[in-house]
Structure formats: C-alpha cells, structure tokens
N, C-alpha and C positions, 0 to 999 in steps of 0.2 A: 763134412768135407772129406773126400777121399784123399789119401796122401799124395796121389799122382795128379789130381785135378780137382777143381772146385765144383760145387753145384751152382749153376747159373740159371735162374728161372725168373722170368718177368711176365707179369699179368697185365692185361689192359682191357678196355671196353671194346666190344664188337657188337654187330647187329644181333648176335645170339646171346649177348650178355658178357660178363667178365670171363675172359678166357686166357689160357696160357699162350703167350705170343713168342717167347724166346726161351730156348733151353739148350743145354749142351747135349750132344749126341756123339756116337761113333759113326762117322761117315766114310763110305768107300765109293770111289768114282773111277770109272774106266773110260778111256778115250779110244774109240774103235774106228779106224780109218777105212771103213768098208760100208757097203749098202746092206739093207735089211735082208736081202736074199742070201747073202753070205754069212749073216750073223744070227739068223733066227734060231737055228738049232742050238747054238752055244748059249744064247740068251735064255732059251727055254730050260736048259740044264742049270744055268745059274739061278733062275727063278725057282726051280724045283729044290735046289740046295738050300736056298734062303727059306722057302716054305717049310722044309723039313726041320730047319733049325729053330724057327720062331713060332711055327704053327699058324693056324687060321682061326679067326674069331675076334670078338671085340677087344681082347687083350693084346692082339697083334695086328695082323692084316685082315681087314674085313670090308673095306670100301675102295672104290676107284673114283677118281676125280675126273669130271668131264670139263675139259678146258674151254669148250665152246660155250657152255652155259654157266660155267663157274659153280657147278653144283656137284654133290657127291652122291653116289649110288651104291647100295649094298651089293656086294659080290655074292650073289646066289649062284647056284650050280650053273645056270646059263651064262652068267658073267665070266666065270672061270673057263667055261667051255669056249667062249668067244676069244678070250685072251690066248688060250692054248692053240686055237685054230689059227690065230694071227701069227703065232710063233712056229707054225708048221705050214709055211706057204707051199704052193705047188711048184712044179719044176720050171714053169715058164718065168723067165726073167723079164722085168718091165723097166724101160728107161723112158723118162719124160721126153727125150728127144724124138721118140717114135710117135708122139701124139702132137697134133696141131695145137697151136696156142688158143684156138677158138673152142676146143673140146672142154667139156665139163671136168673131165679127169685132170687135165692140165691146169685149168684155172683153180680148181679146188686145192690141189696139192701145192701149187706154187704160192697160193694165198696163205695156207696154214704153215708152210715152211718145213714140213717134214713128211716122210712117208708113213711112219707108224709112231704113235705116241700113247703111252699109258702111264698113269701114276697111281700106285696102290698105297693106301694108308690105313691107319687104325680108324675105328668108327668115330665120326665127327660128334656124336652125342656124348662121347667120353672126353675127358681131358686128353689132349694130344699125348700119345704114349711113346713117341720116339721111333716108331717103326715106319719104314717107307721103302718103296721100290719103284724107281722111275726108269723108263727106257724111251729113248728118242732116236729113231733112225733117220739119217739124213735123206734128202731128196736124191733119187737115183738118176743121175745124169751119166751119160757115157764118158764125159770128161768132168769129174766133180770139181767144184771151185777149190782153189788152193786153200789148204788148211781145214776143209770141211771134214767133220767126223760125226759118227753116231756116238751116243753117250749112254752109259748105264750108271745109275747112281742108286745107292741103297743106304739106309741108316738103321742103327740099333740104339735103343736107349742105353745110357751108361749103367742103368740098373741091370741090364742083361750082361754087360761086361763084368760087373761085380759078382753076379750070381754064378756065371759059368766060367769066369776066369779069362785072362787074355789069351791063353793057349787055344781055347776053344774058338774064340773070335778069330784069331789068326788062321786057324784051320778052315773056318767057314770062308773067309775072304780068299784064301789060297785055292780052295775048291772051286769057288765061283770064277776066279781069275783063270784057272786052268782050262775052263770051257770057252773063254773069250779070246777073240783075235784083237788084242789091245796093242797099241803102240806105247802108251804109258798109262799109269794108274796109281792110285794111292788110297790109304785108309788111315784114319786117325781121328782125333777130337775135332769137333767143329761146332760153331753156333748154328742152330736151326732157327730161322726167322719165319714165323707163320703169318705172313702178311707182307705189306710193302717194305721191301728192303731199305729203300731210301728213308722211310719213316721210322723204322725200328733200329737201324744201325746207331744213331746217336744215343740210344738208350744204353748201349754197352761200351761207350767210349773208354771208360776206366778199365774194364775187363779186357778190351781189345788190345790195349798196349801193355797191360800187366802180364797177360798169359800168352806168350808167343806161340805155344804149341796148339792153341785152339784156332782153327782155320775159319776165315770169314770170306774167302775169295769167291765162293760159289755164287753165281748170279743167274743160274738157270741152265737148262740143257738145250734150249731151242737156238737154232742158228749158230751153233758153236763153231769157232774157227781155231780150235786148239792145235790142230795139226799134230805133229810129232813132238812138240815142245813138252817140257816137264812143268806141271803146275805146282810149284812150291815143294817143300820138304815136309814129310809127315812121318808118323810112326812106321807104317808099311809103305814102301816105295817100289812100284813095279816098273821095270824098264825093259822095253823091247827095242826093236830096230827103228831108226838107225842109231839111236843114242847109245845103246849098249855096245854096238860095233865101234863107234867113235871112241869109246872108253877102253877099247881093246878087250872086250868081253869080260866075263866074270873074273878071270885072273887079273886083268888090268884094274878092274874096279877094286878088288881086294887089296891091291898094293897101295891104293890111295886112301883107304879107310882104316883108321887105327883106334878109334874110340872104343873103350870097354863096353861090351854089350851089343856092339854093332855086328850083324851077321849078313853075309851075302849068300843067297841060295840060288843055285842054278835051276832054271825051269826049262821045260821042253820048248823047242822052237826058238832057240837063241834068245832067251829072255831071262830075267833075273828078278829076285825079290830081295830088297835091302830092308832089314828090320833094325830099328833103332831102339834097342832095349826090350825088356820083357813086357812092359806096360806102355801104353800111350801116355805121354807126359805133357802137362800144360805148361810147365815152367812157372816161374814167378819172378819178374824183374825186380819187385820190391825186396825180395830175399836173395837176389843175385843168382838165381837159377836160370841161366840164359841158354840152357840146352846145348852144350858143346858138341854133342854127337850130331845134332840137327845142323849146327853151324858148319861142321866139317863137311857133311854131305852137300849142303847148299853151295859151298865153295867149289866142290868137285863138279856139280851139275850146272853151275852158273852159265856156261856157254850155251847150254841147251834149254835153259829155263825160259818161261814166258817172260819177255821183257816188260818192264813197267811202261804203261802208256798213259798219257794225260787223260785219255778218254775214259779210263777207269773211274775217274772222279765223278762222272755223271751219276753213278749209282751209289755214291757216298755223300749224300746230302749232310751238311753240317761239318764236313771235314775239308781242310785245305788240300791242295795238290801235294804240298810238302808232307803233310800228315799221312796221306795215302801212300806216297812214295816210301816214307819211313816204315810204314807197316809192311808194305810189299817186300822190302828189302831187310826185314827185321833180322834175318839170320846172316846177312852179308855185311852190313855196315857196323 
C-alpha cells in the first residue's frame, strides 16, 4: 500500500475468463462547452502529449473500442491515421439544424448522441493496465441544449504515478489542459470499473466510504449535461469561466484557501489550477484522515458544484438514496 492511497483490485468472471474488473487509477476529466469543430486541434494536442508521456503498445495504448459492436480493435497505423484525421477536420462547419430530420446524417448522429467518439485503451488480451483516453464531442446544434458539453477523459495507472512521481503527472495534466477549451476539469484518484457500474459498485462499498479521495462519480461521457458546474473536489482542480470570475479571479480564490500545501496557479485565458498537496490523497476515515484541504475547497466551491440529484441513485444499485447523498457530500457534511 502506498502511503497516500491503497491498492484496490477486484477480479471476477467474464466471457473471456477471470479478469480484473475494478482498480484504482489516476483519472483526469475536462468538460468542454464547445463543438468538435472548435475543439479538434486542442484535443489532438492533448492526445499527442498523452502519447508522448505513456507511449504506444501493449504496455500502454494499443486498442480502440468500437461502441457500436462492443468489440476492440488493434490500433495499427491506419487506425491512428483515422483518429488524427478526425482531429483535423476541414474548415466547413456542420450543424444538425441544416439537415432535414429525414436525412441519414441527421438520423445517425441523433441516434448515437454525439458527433465524434473514440475510446483508446491497453490491449484487451492483457490484464487491464490502467491506461485510457476517451473523447466525446457533443452534437453540433446552432443552439446547444442547456448544459451540454463535450468531454475528454484520460487515465493512468497508479504505477505510473509511483514510477514518474506526482510532479511529472501534474505536468502532463497541465500540458493537456493548456490545449483545451475547458470550463472546469479535474485530476485525481478514482475507481475504474470495467463493466456494469451498477453491478460492480456494491463490490467496493467499504472502500467507497473509507477513502473519500477516491472518486466514483464518473458514469460515462455520453449525453453529459455538466455545463459549467464543478464536479467534486480532487487533487488537481481546473477552474474556468464563469466559476473563476464569480470567485473574483485567482486573487479572490487565494484569499479563501489557507490549507498547507494548497496552491493556486493562474492559467492563460482567465483560468486557474488549484492543487491540493504534492500527491493525490485517498484519505482514510478509519484513521481520521478526512482530507481537510479537500473539505476547505469543497466549501468554497459549493455554490457552483453539481448538486445532488435523486436521479444519481439509478446508477448506484445496492445503495440507498441517503447513502449516495452522503457520499456525494462527503467533503461538506
């Protein structure tokens, strides 16, 4: 067990035999209130930065998942070429409003719920290695639905964090963030569930409530309605507009945060990064480690945080509404 977080691994039966189904990872997620046309270049740069850091091959990223057939395909040269072509679209901007509802383009896109989607992982013939890169671009409407965002999510195994150190991981996340038009974002410890979330969450009930610094709120990137709200508190917290402006900018944020080890770094474009300590911390409620720096930031950000909704319980089979609410507000109550 690392002094900052535990090893959490669960195995179970699948159609391919006994496989790793749950593990701890370092997860980073960015919410991007823009269409693919405006994001593609930045996402391409973020992917390039991720590739340079982790490499390509069975030990890192080597497969992409096809959501339509629920199968995985090796990323050979043509696969990478297709992804990079997708991330370098032409100058013509497309809106669904410009197509009739009877057209194949309109029907296909509205049915799948996104304009662009790809999910890159390690080779499925190996035990899941903790590497992943997912991008989902929202549907391009002239007047997007309220709260709709595109999402970029990536993961690293905690072994990478231990080998390269938290400083290198922070540099990577910051480099990726600098290329992205995010409203909010975060990076920190998280449970990675490789299968049905509703089936697997009950397997980590004890760990879920014991380690408040390990996130479990992620439910997917499709049809996300995050808007400009803040999704919880994490090791690295990226704040853009309008949240940072409501906090009176970097200077105003600094006057509200006093915990040792907390830093506020100004970023280009009226944005900021709040770092809570040198390492991501899991905490441990059994030992009284309730992460006071995380609690302090949670109180500051509460007016702009995603509010608890009873609908969240639908993806938490085996948990009562009160239990889900208690976890959701674990840094506030």
